[in-house]
C-alpha positions as CSV (number, residue, x, y, z in Angstrom):
1,M,-88.0,-54.3,-115.2
2,R,-85.1,-51.9,-114.5
3,R,-87.1,-50.4,-111.6
4,S,-87.8,-53.8,-110.1
5,R,-84.1,-54.7,-110.2
6,T,-83.2,-51.4,-108.5
7,T,-85.8,-52.0,-105.8
8,A,-84.4,-55.5,-105.2
9,Y,-80.9,-54.2,-105.1
10,V,-81.8,-51.5,-102.5
11,T,-83.8,-54.0,-100.4
12,S,-80.8,-56.4,-100.4
13,L,-78.5,-53.6,-99.5
14,L,-80.7,-52.5,-96.6
15,L,-80.9,-56.1,-95.3
16,A,-77.2,-56.5,-95.5
17,V,-76.6,-53.3,-93.5
18,G,-79.2,-54.4,-91.0
19,V,-77.6,-57.8,-90.5
20,A,-74.2,-56.1,-90.2
21,L,-75.4,-53.7,-87.6
22,T,-77.2,-56.4,-85.6
23,G,-74.2,-58.5,-85.7
24,A,-72.0,-55.7,-84.5
25,A,-74.4,-54.9,-81.7
26,T,-74.5,-58.5,-80.6
27,A,-70.8,-58.8,-80.7
28,Q,-70.5,-55.6,-78.6
29,A,-73.0,-56.9,-76.1
30,S,-71.3,-60.3,-75.8
31,G,-68.0,-58.6,-75.1
32,T,-69.5,-56.7,-72.2
33,V,-69.3,-58.4,-68.8
34,A,-72.4,-57.7,-66.6
35,A,-71.5,-55.9,-63.4
36,T,-72.9,-58.5,-61.0
37,G,-70.0,-59.5,-58.8
38,Y,-70.0,-58.8,-55.1
39,V,-67.0,-57.6,-53.1
40,A,-67.1,-57.3,-49.3
41,L,-64.6,-54.9,-47.8
42,G,-64.0,-53.5,-44.4
43,D,-63.1,-54.2,-40.8
44,S,-64.1,-56.7,-38.1
45,Y,-67.8,-55.7,-38.3
46,S,-67.8,-56.9,-41.9
47,S,-65.4,-59.8,-41.5
48,G,-67.6,-61.3,-38.8
49,V,-65.5,-61.2,-35.7
50,G,-67.8,-62.4,-32.9
51,A,-69.9,-64.5,-35.2
52,G,-67.8,-67.7,-35.0
53,S,-67.4,-70.3,-37.8
54,Y,-64.3,-68.6,-39.0
55,I,-62.9,-69.5,-42.4
56,S,-59.5,-71.2,-41.7
57,S,-57.8,-69.7,-44.7
58,S,-58.7,-66.2,-43.6
59,G,-56.2,-66.4,-40.7
60,D,-56.1,-63.4,-38.4
61,C,-58.7,-61.6,-40.6
62,L,-61.3,-63.9,-38.9
63,R,-63.8,-64.0,-41.8
64,S,-66.9,-65.8,-40.8
65,T,-69.4,-67.9,-42.7
66,K,-72.0,-66.3,-40.4
67,A,-71.0,-62.7,-41.3
68,Y,-73.6,-60.7,-43.2
69,P,-71.5,-60.6,-46.5
70,Y,-71.2,-64.4,-46.6
71,L,-74.9,-64.8,-45.7
72,W,-76.0,-62.4,-48.4
73,A,-73.8,-64.0,-51.1
74,A,-75.2,-67.5,-50.1
75,A,-78.8,-66.2,-50.5
76,H,-78.3,-64.1,-53.7
77,S,-75.7,-66.1,-55.7
78,P,-73.7,-63.2,-57.3
79,S,-71.7,-64.0,-60.3
80,S,-68.6,-63.8,-58.1
81,F,-68.0,-63.2,-54.4
82,D,-64.7,-61.8,-53.0
83,F,-64.5,-61.4,-49.2
84,T,-61.6,-59.3,-48.2
85,A,-62.8,-57.6,-45.0
86,C,-60.3,-58.1,-42.2
87,S,-60.3,-57.8,-38.4
88,G,-58.5,-54.7,-37.2
89,A,-58.6,-53.0,-40.6
90,R,-58.2,-49.2,-40.9
91,T,-58.8,-47.1,-43.9
92,G,-55.2,-47.5,-45.0
93,D,-55.5,-51.3,-44.8
94,V,-58.5,-51.3,-47.1
95,L,-56.5,-49.2,-49.6
96,A,-53.4,-51.3,-49.4
97,N,-54.8,-54.8,-49.1
98,Q,-58.5,-55.2,-49.9
99,L,-59.3,-53.5,-53.3
100,G,-57.7,-56.1,-55.6
101,P,-60.9,-57.9,-56.6
102,L,-62.7,-54.6,-57.6
103,S,-63.2,-54.2,-61.3
104,S,-65.7,-53.1,-64.0
105,S,-67.7,-56.3,-63.4
106,T,-68.2,-55.5,-59.7
107,G,-71.9,-54.7,-59.2
108,I,-72.2,-54.5,-55.4
109,V,-69.7,-53.5,-52.7
110,S,-70.3,-53.5,-49.0
111,L,-68.0,-51.8,-46.5
112,S,-67.7,-50.9,-42.8
113,I,-64.7,-48.8,-41.9
114,G,-63.6,-46.0,-39.7
115,G,-64.1,-47.4,-36.2
116,N,-60.5,-48.5,-35.8
117,D,-59.2,-45.2,-37.3
118,A,-61.2,-43.3,-34.6
119,G,-59.7,-45.5,-31.9
120,F,-62.6,-47.8,-31.1
121,A,-60.6,-50.4,-29.2
122,D,-58.7,-47.8,-27.1
123,V,-62.0,-46.0,-26.3
124,M,-63.5,-49.2,-24.9
125,T,-60.3,-50.2,-23.0
126,T,-60.2,-46.7,-21.4
127,C,-63.9,-46.7,-20.5
128,V,-63.6,-50.2,-18.9
129,L,-60.5,-49.5,-16.9
130,Q,-60.7,-45.8,-16.0
131,S,-63.1,-43.4,-14.3
132,D,-66.0,-41.7,-15.9
133,S,-63.9,-38.6,-16.5
134,G,-61.2,-40.6,-18.2
135,C,-63.7,-42.3,-20.4
136,L,-65.3,-39.0,-21.4
137,S,-61.9,-37.5,-22.1
138,R,-60.9,-40.4,-24.4
139,I,-64.2,-40.1,-26.3
140,A,-63.7,-36.4,-26.8
141,T,-60.3,-37.2,-28.4
142,A,-62.0,-39.7,-30.7
143,K,-64.7,-37.2,-31.7
144,A,-62.0,-34.6,-32.5
145,Y,-60.3,-37.2,-34.8
146,V,-63.6,-37.9,-36.5
147,D,-64.0,-34.2,-37.1
148,S,-60.5,-33.4,-38.3
149,T,-59.0,-36.5,-39.9
150,L,-61.4,-39.3,-40.6
151,P,-63.4,-37.5,-43.4
152,G,-60.3,-37.3,-45.6
153,Q,-59.4,-40.9,-44.9
154,L,-62.9,-42.0,-45.9
155,D,-62.8,-39.9,-49.0
156,S,-59.6,-41.7,-50.1
157,V,-61.2,-45.1,-49.7
158,Y,-64.5,-44.1,-51.3
159,S,-62.7,-42.5,-54.3
160,A,-60.6,-45.6,-54.8
161,I,-63.6,-47.8,-54.8
162,S,-65.4,-45.6,-57.4
163,S,-62.3,-45.6,-59.6
164,K,-61.8,-49.3,-59.5
165,A,-65.4,-50.4,-59.7
166,P,-67.2,-47.6,-61.5
167,A,-70.4,-49.6,-62.1
168,A,-70.8,-50.8,-58.5
169,H,-73.5,-49.9,-56.1
170,V,-71.7,-49.2,-52.8
171,V,-73.3,-49.8,-49.4
172,V,-71.5,-48.3,-46.4
173,L,-72.6,-50.0,-43.2
174,G,-72.5,-48.1,-39.9
175,Y,-72.0,-49.3,-36.3
176,P,-74.7,-50.1,-33.7
177,R,-75.2,-48.4,-30.4
178,F,-73.7,-50.6,-27.7
179,Y,-75.9,-50.2,-24.6
180,K,-79.5,-50.1,-23.7
181,L,-79.8,-47.2,-21.3
182,G,-81.8,-47.1,-18.1
183,A,-81.5,-50.8,-17.6
184,T,-80.1,-52.5,-14.5
185,C,-76.8,-54.0,-15.7
186,L,-73.5,-54.8,-14.2
187,G,-70.4,-53.2,-15.7
188,L,-70.0,-49.7,-16.9
189,S,-71.7,-46.7,-15.3
190,D,-74.7,-45.1,-17.0
191,T,-72.5,-42.1,-17.8
192,K,-70.0,-44.2,-19.7
193,R,-72.7,-46.1,-21.5
194,A,-74.5,-43.0,-22.7
195,A,-71.2,-41.5,-23.8
196,I,-70.2,-44.6,-25.8
197,N,-73.6,-44.6,-27.5
198,G,-73.2,-41.0,-28.3
199,A,-69.8,-41.7,-29.8
200,A,-71.3,-44.4,-32.0
201,D,-73.9,-41.9,-33.2
202,Y,-71.2,-39.3,-33.8
203,L,-69.1,-41.7,-35.9
204,D,-72.2,-42.9,-37.9
205,S,-73.2,-39.4,-38.7
206,A,-69.7,-38.6,-40.1
207,I,-69.6,-41.8,-42.1
208,A,-73.1,-41.3,-43.5
209,K,-72.2,-37.8,-44.7
210,R,-69.1,-38.9,-46.5
211,A,-70.9,-41.8,-48.1
212,A,-73.7,-39.6,-49.3
213,D,-71.3,-37.1,-50.8
214,H,-69.8,-39.9,-52.9
215,G,-73.2,-41.1,-54.0
216,F,-73.0,-44.2,-51.8
217,T,-75.8,-45.7,-49.7
218,F,-75.5,-45.6,-46.0
219,G,-76.8,-48.7,-44.1
220,D,-77.9,-47.6,-40.6
221,V,-78.0,-50.7,-38.3
222,R,-78.9,-48.8,-35.2
223,S,-82.6,-49.4,-35.7
224,T,-82.3,-53.2,-36.2
225,F,-80.1,-53.4,-33.1
226,T,-82.6,-51.5,-31.0
227,G,-83.7,-53.8,-28.2
228,H,-80.7,-56.0,-28.7
229,E,-78.0,-53.8,-27.2
230,L,-75.9,-54.8,-24.2
231,C,-78.0,-54.7,-21.0
232,S,-81.1,-55.4,-23.0
233,G,-81.4,-59.0,-21.9
234,S,-81.4,-60.1,-25.6
235,A,-78.0,-58.8,-26.8
236,W,-76.7,-59.2,-30.3
237,L,-73.3,-57.9,-29.2
238,H,-70.6,-59.6,-27.1
239,S,-69.8,-57.9,-23.8
240,L,-66.3,-57.8,-22.4
241,N,-64.9,-61.4,-22.5
242,L,-61.6,-61.7,-20.8
243,L,-61.2,-65.2,-22.3
244,N,-61.7,-63.9,-25.9
245,I,-60.8,-60.2,-25.9
246,T,-61.0,-60.1,-29.7
247,E,-64.7,-60.9,-29.8
248,S,-65.6,-58.3,-27.1
249,Y,-68.0,-55.6,-28.3
250,H,-68.6,-57.2,-31.6
251,P,-71.9,-58.6,-33.1
252,T,-72.8,-62.2,-32.5
253,A,-74.0,-64.4,-35.3
254,A,-77.5,-63.2,-34.5
255,G,-76.3,-59.6,-34.8
256,H,-75.2,-60.4,-38.3
257,S,-78.2,-62.3,-39.4
258,G,-80.8,-60.1,-37.6
259,G,-79.0,-56.8,-37.4
260,Y,-76.6,-56.3,-40.4
261,L,-78.1,-58.6,-43.1
262,P,-81.5,-57.1,-43.3
263,V,-80.1,-53.6,-43.6
264,F,-77.6,-54.6,-46.3
265,T,-80.2,-56.6,-48.2
266,S,-82.6,-53.6,-48.2
267,A,-79.9,-51.2,-49.3
268,A,-78.4,-53.5,-51.9
């Protein structure tokens, strides 16, 4: 009889401990927020300049409902979606103005940045207005900046993202080549077109290396834009538009849905 009581006591004690542990585990799990939110950072290639359908509340940032971040969020319904990418943004702007929504609950981050730091707009202006030699000289200056200064600026942004959103999978999107070479096309010379494409490759290579060193995924859009460059006859990029300079040399809505979105979806 005494042995039976002892067994019953031990059994009850084990059950009580089991319930307590299960309860503690459940409470701990319920207190943990799943990292499933999506934050879209970056410059005009992420905000959607050139895609139209701009969100009025985004002001000069020109965020578009046809930009790849908005399209991806609509298709995948993340637990939260914060769209802070902004036209004209440089690495310092991302650090100062875009990282607020990042947190431990952020599960996915997209980002395109570095083109404005390297002087993208000035390169295109120089190549449009000046001679071949002037264009090549300006591109050489941009490449030197990419070598000497941009890696450190990217490191600062990438490290800040990791610090603020430690559970996030970060996808860094690159930039497309602008021109189909060897095609009959009004505008820039073949020399300028080839040099601009080479500059895009140079920038993408630098960004991809820094992204890899931080454990991020690089989304290379050059393959999806192949056949849809300027001078291809089926361009997913705006050419120079004097009536809307801001949209010049940016992806169209088709460039976002057909060029950027599939790459991001695959990488995410």
